[in-house]
GUZATI-220537 format. One record per residue (C-alpha): residue number from 1; residue in one letter; x, y, z. Coordinates in nm, 3 decimals, always signed. Example, Ala and Ser with C-alpha at 12.3 -4.5 7.8 and 13.67 -1.06 7.14 Angstrom:
! GUZATI-220537
  resi  resn       c1       c2       c3
     1     a   +1.230   -0.450   +0.780
     2     s   +1.367   -0.106   +0.714
END
This chain:
! GUZATI-220537
  resi  resn       c1       c2       c3
     1     m   +0.000   +0.000   +0.000
     2     e   +0.124   +0.347   -0.088
     3     v   +0.095   +0.602   +0.192
     4     t   +0.105   +0.978   +0.135
     5     r   +0.010   +1.290   +0.324
     6     s   -0.351   +1.244   +0.204
     7     n   -0.416   +0.902   +0.358
     8     l   -0.166   +0.885   +0.648
     9     s   -0.419   +0.992   +0.914
    10     k   -0.669   +0.733   +0.788
    11     i   -0.435   +0.436   +0.818
    12     l   -0.260   +0.532   +1.146
    13     p   -0.517   +0.352   +1.368
    14     n   -0.471   +0.030   +1.166
    15     l   -0.094   +0.070   +1.170
    16     t   -0.100   +0.096   +1.549
    17     t   -0.272   -0.242   +1.580
    18     i   -0.073   -0.415   +1.304
    19     f   +0.267   -0.300   +1.432
    20     r   +0.182   -0.386   +1.793
    21     n   +0.085   -0.744   +1.699
    22     a   +0.376   -0.802   +1.457
    23     d   +0.657   -1.044   +1.545
    24     f   +0.899   -0.817   +1.361
    25     l   +0.911   -0.525   +1.118
    26     s   +1.131   -0.512   +0.811
    27     f   +1.253   -0.178   +0.687
    28     d   +1.404   -0.026   +0.373
    29     m   +1.469   +0.326   +0.247
    30     e   +1.544   +0.494   -0.084
    31     f   +1.764   +0.804   -0.073
    32     t   +1.824   +1.112   -0.286
    33     g   +2.196   +1.032   -0.278
    34     l   +2.458   +0.785   -0.152
    35     p   +2.819   +0.822   -0.039
    36     q   +3.058   +0.825   -0.333
    37     d   +3.345   +0.647   -0.155
    38     f   +3.278   +0.294   -0.026
    39     s   +3.633   +0.225   +0.096
    40     y   +3.537   +0.305   +0.454
    41     d   +3.629   -0.045   +0.575
    42     k   +3.989   +0.073   +0.618
    43     y   +3.898   +0.310   +0.898
    44     s   +3.790   +0.290   +1.261
    45     n   +3.421   +0.299   +1.356
    46     l   +3.451   +0.667   +1.446
    47     s   +3.623   +0.766   +1.121
    48     q   +3.376   +0.559   +0.918
    49     y   +3.088   +0.715   +1.104
    50     l   +3.209   +1.073   +1.051
    51     m   +3.262   +1.017   +0.678
    52     l   +2.920   +0.857   +0.635
    53     r   +2.760   +1.123   +0.856
    54     d   +2.892   +1.390   +0.621
    55     s   +2.692   +1.225   +0.339
    56     i   +2.384   +1.146   +0.549
    57     l   +2.343   +1.515   +0.637
    58     k   +2.334   +1.609   +0.265
    59     y   +2.059   +1.372   +0.148
    60     f   +1.717   +1.256   +0.262
    61     p   +1.504   +0.939   +0.225
    62     f   +1.224   +0.997   -0.027
    63     r   +1.053   +0.660   +0.023
    64     a   +1.043   +0.427   +0.321
    65     g   +0.920   +0.070   +0.308
    66     i   +0.790   -0.106   +0.617
    67     c   +0.656   -0.462   +0.630
    68     a   +0.492   -0.603   +0.939
    69     f   +0.531   -0.984   +0.972
    70     s   +0.301   -1.186   +1.197
    71     i   +0.391   -1.556   +1.217
    72     t   +0.112   -1.807   +1.286
    73     p   +0.113   -2.190   +1.259
    74     e   -0.101   -2.170   +0.946
    75     s   +0.060   -1.883   +0.758
    76     i   +0.269   -1.569   +0.770
    77     k   +0.068   -1.251   +0.751
    78     v   +0.248   -0.964   +0.579
    79     y   +0.141   -0.600   +0.573
    80     p   +0.360   -0.400   +0.331
    81     y   +0.362   -0.019   +0.313
    82     t   +0.553   +0.229   +0.099
    83     f   +0.562   +0.580   +0.245
    84     y   +0.636   +0.881   +0.025
    85     l   +0.847   +1.131   +0.220
    86     f   +0.941   +1.494   +0.168
    87     p   +1.108   +1.725   +0.424
    88     s   +0.887   +1.964   +0.620
    89     t   +0.969   +2.329   +0.554
    90     s   +0.778   +2.509   +0.825
    91     h   +1.075   +2.730   +0.912
    92     p   +1.317   +2.905   +0.672
    93     l   +1.617   +2.779   +0.865
    94     d   +1.529   +2.413   +0.819
    95     r   +1.802   +2.202   +0.667
    96     s   +1.838   +2.202   +0.290
    97     y   +1.915   +1.876   +0.112
    98     s   +2.073   +1.767   -0.215
    99     i   +1.956   +1.536   -0.493
   100     s   +2.218   +1.332   -0.680
   101     n   +2.231   +1.127   -1.000
   102     d   +2.123   +0.824   -0.794
   103     m   +1.766   +0.951   -0.844
   104     k   +1.788   +0.850   -1.210
   105     f   +1.736   +0.486   -1.112
   106     a   +1.419   +0.582   -0.924
   107     a   +1.296   +0.770   -1.230
   108     k   +1.358   +0.467   -1.454
   109     s   +1.173   +0.249   -1.202
   110     g   +0.862   +0.463   -1.238
   111     l   +0.881   +0.695   -0.935
   112     d   +0.591   +0.943   -0.941
   113     f   +0.772   +1.271   -0.875
   114     n   +0.446   +1.468   -0.866
   115     k   +0.321   +1.243   -0.588
   116     l   +0.653   +1.279   -0.406
   117     f   +0.666   +1.659   -0.417
   118     k   +0.295   +1.726   -0.365
   119     e   +0.196   +1.440   -0.135
   120     g   +0.521   +1.343   +0.039
   121     i   +0.475   +1.306   +0.416
   122     g   +0.667   +1.573   +0.606
   123     f   +0.930   +1.481   +0.862
   124     k   +1.155   +1.635   +1.125
   125     s   +1.360   +1.494   +1.408
   126     r   +1.238   +1.576   +1.757
   127     v   +1.543   +1.791   +1.834
   128     d   +1.507   +1.976   +1.500
   129     i   +1.157   +2.076   +1.608
   130     i   +1.275   +2.208   +1.945
   131     e   +1.583   +2.386   +1.813
   132     k   +1.407   +2.558   +1.524
   133     t   +1.140   +2.704   +1.754
   134     n   +1.357   +2.786   +2.058
   135     k   +1.713   +2.849   +1.943
   136     n   +1.951   +3.014   +2.188
   137     y   +2.303   +3.113   +2.093
   138     k   +2.524   +3.092   +2.401
   139     e   +2.823   +3.250   +2.227
   140     i   +2.779   +3.546   +1.993
   141     s   +3.083   +3.592   +1.770
   142     h   +3.210   +3.921   +1.632
   143     d   +3.094   +3.819   +1.282
   144     m   +2.741   +3.754   +1.410
   145     r   +2.721   +4.090   +1.586
   146     a   +2.867   +4.281   +1.293
   147     f   +2.640   +4.127   +1.028
   148     h   +2.332   +4.171   +1.246
   149     a   +2.419   +4.538   +1.303
   150     l   +2.467   +4.592   +0.927
   151     c   +2.129   +4.431   +0.845
   152     r   +1.957   +4.619   +1.128
   153     d   +2.071   +4.953   +0.983
   154     k   +1.921   +4.857   +0.645
   155     v   +1.591   +4.752   +0.805
   156     l   +1.567   +5.091   +0.978
   157     l   +1.580   +5.250   +0.631
   158     w   +1.315   +5.014   +0.490
   159     d   +1.061   +5.212   +0.284
   160     d   +0.715   +5.196   +0.444
   161     e   +0.556   +5.138   +0.104
   162     d   +0.754   +4.821   +0.036
   163     d   +0.615   +4.491   +0.166
   164     e   +0.954   +4.317   +0.159
   165     i   +1.326   +4.387   +0.158
   166     l   +1.618   +4.174   +0.038
   167     l   +1.941   +4.192   +0.239
   168     d   +2.267   +4.075   +0.083
   169     a   +2.413   +3.772   +0.266
   170     k   +2.662   +3.637   +0.011
   171     y   +2.962   +3.457   +0.161
   172     m   +2.808   +3.463   +0.510
   173     r   +2.813   +3.141   +0.713
   174     f   +2.481   +2.975   +0.793
   175     h   +2.490   +3.032   +1.171
   176     v   +2.550   +3.405   +1.114
   177     i   +2.243   +3.428   +0.888
   178     d   +2.042   +3.213   +1.131
   179     y   +2.123   +3.442   +1.425
   180     t   +2.051   +3.758   +1.222
   181     i   +1.707   +3.641   +1.105
   182     q   +1.617   +3.538   +1.457
   183     e   +1.714   +3.878   +1.602
   184     l   +1.548   +4.082   +1.326
   185     e   +1.223   +3.885   +1.361
   186     k   +1.230   +3.941   +1.737
   187     e   +1.298   +4.317   +1.721
   188     f   +1.093   +4.427   +1.419
   189     g   +0.807   +4.176   +1.412
   190     v   +0.888   +4.064   +1.058
   191     t   +0.916   +3.725   +0.888
   192     g   +1.255   +3.628   +0.743
   193     e   +1.367   +3.355   +0.507
   194     i   +1.691   +3.261   +0.337
   195     k   +1.723   +3.344   -0.032
   196     r   +1.922   +3.071   -0.208
   197     e   +2.088   +3.023   -0.545
   198     n   +2.186   +2.662   -0.625
   199     e   +2.123   +2.577   -0.259
   200     i   +2.378   +2.840   -0.147
   201     p   +2.249   +3.120   +0.082
   202     v   +2.286   +3.459   -0.091
   203     g   +2.044   +3.683   +0.097
   204     i   +1.778   +3.736   +0.363
   205     l   +1.426   +3.815   +0.244
   206     l   +1.222   +4.001   +0.507
   207     r   +0.845   +4.047   +0.485
   208     r   +0.624   +4.259   +0.704
   209     g   +0.420   +4.073   +0.964
   210     k   +0.510   +3.829   +1.241
   211     r   +0.573   +3.463   +1.174
   212     e   +0.277   +3.244   +1.260
   213     q   +0.358   +3.051   +1.574
   214     k   +0.266   +2.711   +1.439
   215     i   +0.442   +2.428   +1.265
   216     v   +0.280   +2.247   +0.974
   217     n   +0.309   +1.867   +0.968
   218     i   +0.519   +1.877   +1.284
   219     d   +0.487   +1.502   +1.334
   220     g   +0.440   +1.359   +0.987
   221     f   +0.634   +1.038   +0.943
   222     s   +0.767   +1.064   +1.300
   223     q   +0.426   +0.932   +1.409
   224     v   +0.499   +0.611   +1.220
   225     i   +0.848   +0.588   +1.370
   226     d   +0.695   +0.620   +1.718
   227     l   +0.483   +0.312   +1.647
   228     m   +0.798   +0.119   +1.552
   229     l   +0.998   +0.197   +1.867
   230     g   +1.104   -0.112   +2.060
   231     k   +0.996   -0.357   +1.788
   232     p   +1.250   -0.601   +1.636
   233     l   +1.364   -0.426   +1.317
   234     v   +1.504   -0.613   +1.015
   235     g   +1.674   -0.488   +0.697
   236     y   +1.933   -0.572   +0.436
   237     n   +2.257   -0.376   +0.431
   238     m   +2.074   -0.144   +0.668
   239     y   +2.352   +0.070   +0.820
   240     f   +2.277   +0.364   +0.587
   241     d   +1.905   +0.322   +0.657
   242     l   +1.966   +0.337   +1.032
   243     l   +2.181   +0.648   +1.006
   244     h   +1.904   +0.821   +0.810
   245     l   +1.637   +0.682   +1.042
   246     y   +1.812   +0.833   +1.343
   247     d   +1.906   +1.163   +1.178
   248     k   +1.575   +1.244   +1.010
   249     f   +1.318   +1.109   +1.257
   250     i   +1.478   +1.084   +1.603
   251     n   +1.765   +1.328   +1.665
   252     p   +2.025   +1.490   +1.439
   253     l   +2.327   +1.260   +1.416
   254     p   +2.573   +1.345   +1.695
   255     i   +2.944   +1.383   +1.629
   256     n   +3.015   +1.107   +1.880
   257     f   +2.973   +0.754   +1.734
   258     n   +2.931   +0.593   +2.076
   259     e   +2.651   +0.835   +2.159
   260     f   +2.476   +0.741   +1.833
   261     a   +2.517   +0.367   +1.899
   262     f   +2.388   +0.394   +2.256
   263     n   +2.088   +0.615   +2.172
   264     l   +1.987   +0.406   +1.870
   265     q   +1.985   +0.086   +2.076
   266     e   +1.773   +0.258   +2.339
   267     k   +1.508   +0.320   +2.073
   268     f   +1.560   -0.007   +1.883
   269     p   +1.730   -0.269   +2.103
   270     d   +1.686   -0.549   +1.844
   271     l   +1.826   -0.462   +1.500
   272     l   +1.900   -0.739   +1.254
   273     d   +2.080   -0.700   +0.922
   274     t   +2.008   -1.003   +0.704
   275     k   +2.329   -0.931   +0.515
   276     s   +2.512   -0.998   +0.841
   277     i   +2.339   -1.339   +0.873
   278     i   +2.441   -1.430   +0.517
   279     q   +2.804   -1.338   +0.588
   280     t   +2.836   -1.505   +0.930
   281     s   +2.639   -1.829   +0.879
   282     a   +2.817   -2.076   +0.649
   283     a   +2.494   -2.263   +0.572
   284     v   +2.300   -1.948   +0.484
   285     n   +2.590   -1.815   +0.280
   286     q   +2.609   -2.138   +0.082
   287     y   +2.234   -2.128   +0.012
   288     f   +2.268   -1.779   -0.133
   289     g   +2.543   -1.893   -0.369
   290     n   +2.848   -1.815   -0.151
   291     a   +2.729   -1.457   -0.152
   292     r   +2.987   -1.181   -0.161
   293     l   +2.936   -0.864   +0.039
   294     s   +2.872   -0.684   -0.288
   295     q   +2.570   -0.907   -0.357
   296     g   +2.250   -0.704   -0.378
   297     l   +1.910   -0.756   -0.225
   298     h   +1.745   -0.851   -0.554
   299     d   +2.017   -1.111   -0.622
   300     c   +1.899   -1.283   -0.304
   301     w   +1.537   -1.252   -0.419
   302     d   +1.617   -1.423   -0.750
   303     i   +1.756   -1.720   -0.555
   304     l   +1.448   -1.737   -0.332
   305     q   +1.222   -1.728   -0.637
   306     k   +1.390   -2.039   -0.782
   307     d   +1.350   -2.233   -0.456
   308     k   +1.036   -2.449   -0.482
   309     e   +1.064   -2.558   -0.118
   310     y   +1.066   -2.193   -0.010
   311     q   +0.761   -2.124   -0.223
   312     s   +0.563   -2.414   -0.075
   313     s   +0.671   -2.402   +0.290
   314     l   +0.625   -2.030   +0.356
   315     k   +0.259   -1.952   +0.306
   316     f   +0.230   -1.576   +0.286
   317     e   -0.095   -1.385   +0.328
   318     i   -0.005   -1.043   +0.190
   319     e   -0.248   -0.759   +0.255
   320     p   -0.284   -0.580   +0.023
   321     p   -0.122   -0.806   -0.242
   322     f   +0.173   -0.678   -0.446
   323     d   +0.119   -0.592   -0.811
   324     g   +0.370   -0.582   -1.096
   325     k   +0.454   -0.214   -1.040
   326     v   +0.616   -0.256   -0.699
   327     q   +0.923   -0.464   -0.788
   328     h   +1.158   -0.175   -0.702
   329     s   +0.950   -0.005   -0.435
   330     a   +1.072   +0.035   -0.079
   331     g   +0.781   -0.171   +0.052
   332     f   +0.870   -0.464   -0.172
   333     d   +1.238   -0.443   -0.074
   334     a   +1.136   -0.450   +0.292
   335     f   +0.936   -0.765   +0.216
   336     i   +1.244   -0.928   +0.058
   337     s   +1.452   -0.850   +0.369
   338     g   +1.194   -1.018   +0.589
   339     s   +1.177   -1.316   +0.352
   340     i   +1.555   -1.364   +0.375
   341     l   +1.523   -1.375   +0.754
   342     l   +1.244   -1.636   +0.741
   343     k   +1.447   -1.856   +0.503
   344     s   +1.754   -1.818   +0.726
   345     m   +1.552   -1.936   +1.027
   346     k   +1.467   -2.256   +0.839
   347     i   +1.824   -2.315   +0.719
   348     m   +1.973   -2.256   +1.066
   349     n   +1.683   -2.434   +1.240
   350     l   +1.657   -2.150   +1.492
   351     p   +1.352   -1.960   +1.619
   352     l   +1.329   -1.585   +1.572
   353     n   +1.453   -1.489   +1.920
   354     k   +1.765   -1.708   +1.886
   355     i   +1.851   -1.553   +1.549
   356     f   +1.836   -1.209   +1.707
   357     e   +2.049   -1.319   +2.005
   358     k   +2.312   -1.448   +1.765
   359     s   +2.329   -1.169   +1.507
   360     k   +2.164   -0.849   +1.627
   361     n   +2.322   -0.504   +1.605
   362     k   +2.598   -0.608   +1.362
   363     f   +2.626   -0.454   +1.017
   364     f   +2.830   -0.515   +0.702
   365     f   +2.804   -0.209   +0.483
   366     s   +3.084   -0.226   +0.228
   367     v   +3.270   -0.470   +0.009
   368     n   +3.519   -0.602   +0.265
   369     k   +3.453   -0.807   +0.576
   370     k   +3.461   -0.528   +0.831
   371     c   +3.166   -0.537   +1.068
   372     v   +3.019   -0.245   +1.261
   373     d   +2.907   -0.380   +1.598
   374     l   +2.694   -0.132   +1.793
   375     e   +2.738   -0.332   +2.113
   376     k   +3.119   -0.316   +2.105
   377     q   +3.201   +0.048   +2.157
   378     k   +3.541   +0.186   +2.245
   379     k   +3.689   +0.528   +2.301
   380     e   +3.873   +0.673   +2.005
   381     e   +4.062   +0.995   +1.949
   382     i   +4.037   +1.203   +1.637
   383     f   +4.217   +1.505   +1.502
   384     l   +3.993   +1.814   +1.540
   385     l   +4.099   +2.140   +1.377
   386     k   +3.949   +2.469   +1.500
   387     l   +4.008   +2.789   +1.302
   388     e   +3.968   +3.147   +1.416
   389     s   +3.928   +3.288   +1.066
   390     e   +3.794   +3.168   +0.733
   391     i   +4.033   +2.960   +0.519
   392     e   +3.945   +2.804   +0.184
   393     q   +3.885   +2.435   +0.258
   394     k   +4.070   +2.316   -0.052
   395     e   +4.374   +2.528   +0.035
   396     l   +4.368   +2.409   +0.396
   397     k   +4.352   +2.044   +0.284
   398     e   +4.648   +2.089   +0.050
   399     h   +4.853   +2.243   +0.329
   400     l   +4.771   +1.970   +0.581
   401     e   +4.854   +1.699   +0.327
   402     k   +5.206   +1.841   +0.294
   403     i   +5.249   +1.762   +0.664
   404     y   +5.047   +1.443   +0.712
   405     g   +4.995   +1.287   +0.371
   406     t   +4.659   +1.214   +0.211
   407     i   +4.362   +1.295   +0.438
   408     f   +3.987   +1.344   +0.448
   409     l   +3.891   +1.693   +0.565
   410     l   +3.530   +1.704   +0.687
   411     e   +3.353   +2.017   +0.804
   412     a   +3.193   +1.985   +1.148
   413     k   +2.874   +2.166   +1.054
   414     e   +2.755   +2.225   +1.412
   415     m   +3.080   +2.402   +1.503
   416     p   +3.176   +2.699   +1.284
   417     l   +3.527   +2.694   +1.135
   418     t   +3.592   +2.344   +1.267
   419     y   +3.708   +2.037   +1.071
   420     f   +3.775   +1.670   +1.132
   421     v   +4.104   +1.543   +0.988
   422     i   +4.101   +1.171   +0.901
   423     p   +4.407   +0.992   +0.755
   424     k   +4.360   +0.809   +0.424
   425     t   +4.704   +0.645   +0.397
   426     q   +4.922   +0.444   +0.634
   427     k   +5.178   +0.725   +0.634
   428     a   +4.920   +0.981   +0.738
   429     k   +4.773   +0.741   +0.993
   430     k   +5.109   +0.680   +1.161
   431     q   +5.194   +1.049   +1.175
   432     i   +4.861   +1.145   +1.325
   433     e   +4.864   +0.850   +1.567
   434     n   +5.208   +0.959   +1.683
   435     m   +5.073   +1.306   +1.753
   436     l   +4.768   +1.171   +1.936
   437     k   +4.983   +0.949   +2.159
   438     h   +5.128   +1.258   +2.321
   439     k   +4.776   +1.374   +2.415
   440     t   +4.865   +1.731   +2.318
   441     p   +4.873   +1.912   +1.986
   442     s   +5.214   +1.907   +1.820
   443     l   +5.167   +2.203   +1.587
   444     q   +4.959   +2.507   +1.513
   445     i   +4.860   +2.657   +1.179
   446     s   +4.783   +3.019   +1.102
   447     k   +4.722   +3.224   +0.790
   448     t   +4.858   +3.572   +0.730
   449     e   +4.787   +3.763   +0.409
   450     g   +4.684   +3.449   +0.228
   451     k   +4.987   +3.243   +0.337
   452     f   +5.010   +2.962   +0.589
   453     s   +5.256   +2.952   +0.878
   454     v   +5.328   +2.646   +1.092
   455     y   +5.406   +2.684   +1.463
   456     q   +5.537   +2.432   +1.711
   457     k   +5.344   +2.400   +2.039
   458     d   +5.582   +2.620   +2.235
   459     q   +5.561   +2.903   +1.982
   460     k   +5.302   +3.173   +1.929
   461     i   +4.948   +3.064   +1.836
   462     e   +4.756   +3.301   +1.613
   463     k   +4.475   +3.189   +1.391
   464     c   +4.382   +2.830   +1.473
   465     q   +4.451   +2.536   +1.693
   466     i   +4.458   +2.158   +1.670
   467     e   +4.282   +1.964   +1.944
   468     l   +4.201   +1.607   +2.032
   469     c   +3.837   +1.500   +2.017
   470     l   +3.772   +1.200   +2.240
   471     n   +3.479   +0.993   +2.111
END
């Protein structure tokens, strides 16, 4: 069944009953973009997490599939749903997202973009809702004060006959614009929004009249997520799905991996990746043709379809039944994930609870055999770079690579002028590990008149500092 903004409220009562009575839920998402680099196996859980987080923050899930499975002696009742999703935009400072070429596959598979844009169910994380309506800046930087003062002067000169005014905000950082809109709305009783070109903020558009103190679609898909909390949740290659699930519907992804792992397991204590079962059980792996980690979900489905014993022994009652148009829908993919679990139970001769005890909270998400285990957390240190003035990211990366070798440089979006430095090569890894062993920064970097200077710890610090971030 397809679920949109139009029929969500009608089916919520049924969903409540179906989800409550289900033995497990299977889950799948389709995204507007995926990470471009899948070589994350080489890195620690924290480094992997930060690199994936950088991508997760850019994109959003546009369809979510959920299948409720209820196992009875006579049959297996299946209730598949495909939810169309589109971000809520009740506040001008809501996050903006990107759409990549990965959407071409969805277009070829028959995605109804009109339905997505017009009828997509809104969503926000709980913390997003609180922060957007009650945002307090504890530290006000010089840049924030200066830009606010400049915009305030222009508002004071606003012609009474004009209903709106556009303030130039090119090259200003997001938190500076955020603070300025908030203060102008508070002082002048106006409504502000960010003017963008190619998703880049270029101005502040102010209109006369106070913002309505209400939020449209404040719950949206979060109501469905609330019904899922605490239920056994199943997927295939589901690490990306879980990162999006947490970021978009629970809380924004924290910087700390251990905090993410702990909080996710509080909401969903029983998470099972069927790809993990295939890789860790020799019998299941053999059934699926000695499956490699690169094997896709539909490759597994093709094998199940050829299995006559599977077809006869698992008697599905699917409500409503699938039709020919859903072969690449999120709801159908969620059904496949649940089917792989049911077949694995038969192969391993284990009941559902024993399968979860054996394999829960472990995820294989790339092409090598590196497993992310949410239950095995450890403290890790990472190289955190804090700047005091703006430096071109590309130029900064080139300079750091002269010292450390090839690195990833990721912007810490919650902290202005702050970057994570992650080694890509063994040389860079050894050099940074050597620095971290001493528990203190070994160098400082500053920029004067467009040129970099490097300082040892005992010398003068000017424009930025290197710190250790303990995860």
